[in-house]
N, C-alpha and C positions, 0 to 999 in steps of 0.2 A: 592602487594599493590593494593588498590582500588582507583579509580578516577572517578568522575562524569563529563561527557562531556555535555555541554549545546549546543545543535545543532539547527541550523535553516535550515529546509528542505523544498523543494518545495512541494506544496500540490498536489502530483501526485503519481500514483502507482509505486512501486519499489524504492521509496526514502529511506525507512528504510533498504531495501535489500542492497543498495549500502554501507551504513554505516556498516551493519553487516559483509559484505565481507571484508571491510578494517580492522575491528577488528580481524576477524578470520585469515586473511592472515598474521598478525603479531603476532599470538599466544595468543591474548587476549580472555577473556571470559566475555560475557555480563551477569552480575548478577542481574541487575534490569533495567527496562525501565519504564518511566512515560511519558504519553502523554494524553492530554485531548483537543480535537478539539474545544470544546465549550469555553475553557479558552484561548487557544492560538492556532491559526491555524497551525503555523509553528514550534513552539518550542517543542523539544523532549529531554528529559533527559536520557542519557545512562550512566549507571554505569558499569565500566569495571574493571575486576581483571587482572593484568598483572605486569610484572616486570618493573623497571624504564626505561630500554632501549626500551622495547616494547611500553610503553606509549609514548615515544618520537616519534616513528615511526607512531603510530596511530594518534597522535595529528597533526603531520606534514601532513599526507595524508588527514585527514578530513579538515584541513585548505585549502589545495590545491584545493579540490573540492567545497569549499565555504560553507561547512556545519558547520564549527566551528565558533561560535561567539567569539569576543574578550573578554577574561576574565581578571578581575582584579587579582592582586597578591593573594588576599585572596580567590578568587573564585577557584583557583587551588586546594584548599582543600575542595571544596564543596561536599555536599552529600544530598541525599533525605531522609527525615525523614517521615515515615508513622505513622500517629496517628489516633485514633478514639475518638471523643468527645461525651459525653452523655449530651444532652441539652434538656430542657423542650420543648415540641411541641407547642410553642407559637410564635406569630409574633415577629421577631427581636431578638430571643434568641441567634443567632450566631453572632450578631453585635459586642458585646464586644470582642469576640475572633478575629474577623476580624480587629478590631481597634488595638489590640495588635500586630497582624501580620504586619499591616501597619506601626505601630510605630517602628518596628524592620526592616522594609523594606524587609520582607520575601515574596517571591513569592509562590503562590499556584500552584503546577504542576498538582494536581488532587484533585477533590472534588466530593463526592457522598453522598446523603442522601435521605431517603424515610420514610414517616410516616408508623408506624406499629401498631397503635391502642393502644399503651401502655401509651401515655401521654408524651413519650420521643422520640426524634429522635437521631439517631447515625450518626454523620457526620464523614465520612472517608476522610482524607486529606493527600495529599503528599506535603510536604513543602521542597522547595529548600533552603538549608541553606549553607552559605558560610564559616562559621567557628563554631567550636564546642562550644566556649564560648557563642555564640549567642543562640545556642540550649538550653544551660543550663538556661539562663535567661528567654528564651521564655517558656520553660516547666514550670518553677517556676511560672511565671505570669499566664499562662493559668490554671494551677492546682488550683489556688486560687479561680477561678470562676466556674469551672465545673470539672467533672471527665474526666481525660485524660488517655488513654492507649497508650503505645508505641508498635506499631506492629513490626517495623523492624528498626534497626539502626546499624551502625558499630561503635564500641567503638574506638574513636581516641584519647581520653584522659581520665584520671582518674575522673575528675570532671563531665564529661558527664555521665560516667557510674554510678557515685554516684547519680546524679540527677534522672536518669531513675529508679534507685533502690528505691529512696525515693518515687517517684510517684507511683510505683507499690505497695510499702508497704502501702501507704496511701489508695489506692483503696481497698486493702485487709481489712484494718481496717474498712473502710466505709461499706463493705459488712458484715463483722462479727458482727458489732454493730449497723448497720442501721443508720449511722451518716448522718447529713446534711453537706452541704459544709463548713460552718464555723467550725463545730466540727472537720471535717476531716483536715482542715488547722491547727487547734490547735494541733491535734494529731501529725501531721508532725513536727511542731515546737518543741514540748516538747520531742518527740522521738529523734530528732536531737541533742537537748541540752543534753539529757541523754547519747547519744552515745559519744558526745565529752568529757563529764566528765569521762566516763568509759574508753575511749580511752587513756586519759592521765594517767590512771592507768594500761595501757597495757592490758586492757581487750578487747576481741574480739568484734568489732562493729556488726558482723553478729550474735553473740550470744546475744547481747543486743536486737536487733530487734526480734530475735527468742523468747526471754523471754517475750517481750511486746506482741507479737502475741499469745503466750501461755496464758498469763494473760487474754487477751480479749476473747480468745476462751474458756478458762476454765469457765469464768463467764457466757458466753452465753450458753454453753452446759449444764449448771446445772439450767436452768430456767424451769418454767412450771412443767411438770410431772417428770423431771429429778432433781428437787430440793428435795433432800432426807436428811433432817437433822436428827441427832440422838436426840431423846427426852427422858428424864428421869425425875423422880421426887423423892423428899424426904419429908416425913411428919415431919415438924418441931415441931408443937404443934397440939392440937386438932382443932385449928382454922387457922393455917398457913401451907401452903404447898409450897415448893420450886420446881419450874420446871426449868430444864436446856435444852436449845435448842442449839445444836451444828451444825451449817450449814456447808456445804462443804467448804465455804470460807467466810471470814468476822468473826467478833467477836462472841463469845457466847452471847446469850440473856438469861438472868435470869428473871424469873417471880415469885414473891411471891404472892400467892392468899389468900385473906381473904374472909369474907362473901360476901361483895358487892364492893370490890375494888381490883385493881391489882397494884403491884409495879414492875416496870421493872428496871433491871440494864443493861445498854448498849443495843444496838439493831441492830448491823450488818450493811450490805451494803444496800444502797437505792434501788439498782436494784432488790432486792428480796422483795420489799414491798408487791406486790400482793400475793406472795407465803406465806410470813409470816402472813399477815392478814388472809388468808384462814386457816392457822394453828391455829392462836389465836382463831378464831371462832369455830374451831373444839374442842379445848382444854377447852375453857371457855364458859359455857352456858350463853347466854344473853350478850355476849361480848360487843356489841355496846352500851349497857345501863350501863355498869360498869364504875366506876370512874377509871381513869388510870393516874398514875404518874410515873416518871422515875428518877433514879440516873444515873449519867454519871461518869465513871472512868477517861476518858480523851477524847479529841476531835478529835482523828484520824478518818478519814472518814469511816473506816470499823467498827466503834463502834457507829456511830451516824446517821445512814441513815434513821431512822424512827421517828425522834424526833417530827415531825409535828403530829404524831398520838396520842401524849399524852396531857393531860390537863395541866400538870405542870411538869417542868423538873428542878431538883435540881443539881447545878453545883458548882465547885470551882470558885473563882474570876478569876483565870487564864483562865479557860475554857470559862467563859463569855467573857473575853477580846479577846480570840481566835475567837469566833463566831462573835463578833462585828467587828473585822477586815475583816472577810469574807463578812459580810453584806455590809460593806463599799467598797467592791471590792479590798481589799488589801490582801497581802500575809499573811496567818495565821502563827502561831508560827513554825509549822513543815516546811512550805515552805520558811521560812527565812534562813533555812539551804540549801545552794546551792546544796549540794549533794542529798538532799531529794526532793527538789522542783519539778523537772521534773516528778518524779514518782507520787507525790501527785497530780499534775495538770492532769496527764493522768488518775489517779484513779478517779478524779472528773468526767471526761468525760465517762470513762468506766462504772462507777457505777451509773451515773445519779444523783450525789449528789447536793443538794441545801441546803444552810445555814438555820438554824431554825429561827423562829420568836423570836426576843429577848424578847418580852413581855411575852413569856411563861416560860422564864428562871428565876429561883430564886437562888441567890448567897447564899450559905450556910456560906461562910466566905472566907477570903483572907489570904494568907501566906505573911508575911513580909520578903522578901528575903534579905539576908545579904551577904557580901563578903565571909563569911565563908562557905556559902551554895554551893559555887562553887568547894569545895574540899571535898574529902572523909575524914572522921573523924572530920569534922567541921560542926557546926550547927546541927539542928535536922534532922534526917533522914526522919521522918514523922512528920510534924507539924500539930497540931490539928486546924481544921477550924470551926467546929460547929457540930450540931446534928439535926436530924429530926426523928420524931416518925412515925412508921407505924405498924398497928395491935397491938398497945400497947407496942411495943418494940422500944428501942432507937437505932438509927444507927448513929455512929460517923464517921465524914469525916476527913481524914488526907491527906495533900498534900506532895508529895515528892519534891526532889530538881530539878526535871526535867530531870532525867537520861534517861528516855524513851522519854518523850516529856514534854515541859512546861505545867504544870497543871495536871500531872499524880496523880491520887487520889486513895487512898485505903479507902474502906468503911467497917466498922466493927460493928457487933452486938454482944456484949459480952454476952447478955442474951441467944442468940441462938448459941453461939460459931461458928459464921459465919463471914468470911472475903472475900470481893470481891477485887481482886488485880489489875484488869485491866491487862495491858501488862507488868507491873513490874515483874509479875510472869506468865509464861505460862507453861502448862503441856505438854512438847514436847512428852514425852513417852505416853501420852494419846491421841495423834492425831489419827484421822481416816486416812485411806489411802488418801482420797481426801484432807484433811487438810494438810497432810504431803507434798503432791505434790504442793499444792497452796502456802504453807508457805515457800517453797524453792525459790520462785520467788522474793519476796520483798527484802530479804537480798542482793541479787545480784544487783537488779536494784537500790536500795538505798545505796549500799555499807555498809549495816548494818541498823538495825531498831531502834537502840538507839541513841538519841542525844548526850549522854555522857555515853559511856559504863561502865566506872569506877563507876560513881554514880548509874547507873542502877544496877550494880552488888552488890553494897553496900546495896541498898534498898531491893533487892531480898533476899540476905542472912539474912537481918534483919527480913523480913517477915517470912521466913521459920523457923527462930529460935524463934521469939516472939509468933507466932501463931501455934506452932507445934501440939497443941491439938485441933485446930479448923478445921472446914470444910473450905478448901480453894477453892474458886471459881475463877479460872484463866480467863484471857482474852480469851484464846484459849485452847482447849483440855479439857479432862474430869476433873470433880471435884476430888480434892485430899484430902485424909484423911491420915495424917502421923501417 
């Protein structure tokens, strides 16, 4: 067992030698020593590994020679926590941390910092802590205002170990995604909530955090030159061409090109804005001067990341309500499901999502939901909302019962034998290797991607049957022709 001795030694040569001999004579091993003359001329912290009987003898002899200060009952379990703080290199940056330490009555046994020309200073501190519950609250408070790394500690209870784990995880996410302090704090909060929900289902907490880390790393590693979507096109008429863009993660983006106008259907994650805009400019000559409108199948974050790019966006009434909730700072329809909320909140941060401007949205129509719509075989599987014309062709909007998510919309052009299904239907067999890897993460972290799996299945089977001779454009995966 380990024990930290708070000693008061005379300021003269050989003082530490005396203490070292006492420890060695009784079979103890000094595993850590902390002393800073500038902080306290006489106080030396000695952490010793020994058995219970050996500790009794060591403590007795150190007391006899006047080296051992009187400890409170709690202090008998004290330890030194070594941390490094990353703080901006500005006057007073360390003050909030010192105020936290003072509020917890924590003594600093060691402190060191030096400017390094980076705009940040790294403060290394040794903190004398009397009980592990204090460490837990201390780390939590400090981590909310700056990056903290735990250099060395002895795990003395499960809660402390968990606290250190969370802080380490938050620092990893900060580096992967380039997050600021507020975003890092939010990642930690939502990751913890997700872990608790999955833990109740007997799912591994470590697997939860590994999946979140994989999610963030996957998104980051496919930016810039590594963003390699699959792009294909189909000639619909002599004036209309359908382009399909399948990114490594996020929804498919469909673009129908006419002479001087582009119609988009869904538009992927916000974090790939720069990459997608570069691709649009490559595919469509004079892109910046073309009129651009969009249809949205549903309001999940991986389908609506680029809405600010378009002049007009056509949505169902439910999708509009969803965006309105976001603009007001409230939980959207997906986030009202407690099993889905933590994942969605994390996705906002990881993808850099921002709600669209409501004035750009045009509501095609609203579904009048009834009690029957909550059950399979009841109500309309796809209720008509309204229509919009593009390139001389009529596109009809139909809203489902919310099996995937409230507002899930199917968009059909009978003249072109074309149907956009959103995520009511996804072509799993048509996934690329990247898509297959990424799309394995959400079902685990959300415990399933459908709000009501039975209703989602009913709508999916209806689409496959009714539009069997149409070109089906799924939310994810390759276009399907049955």
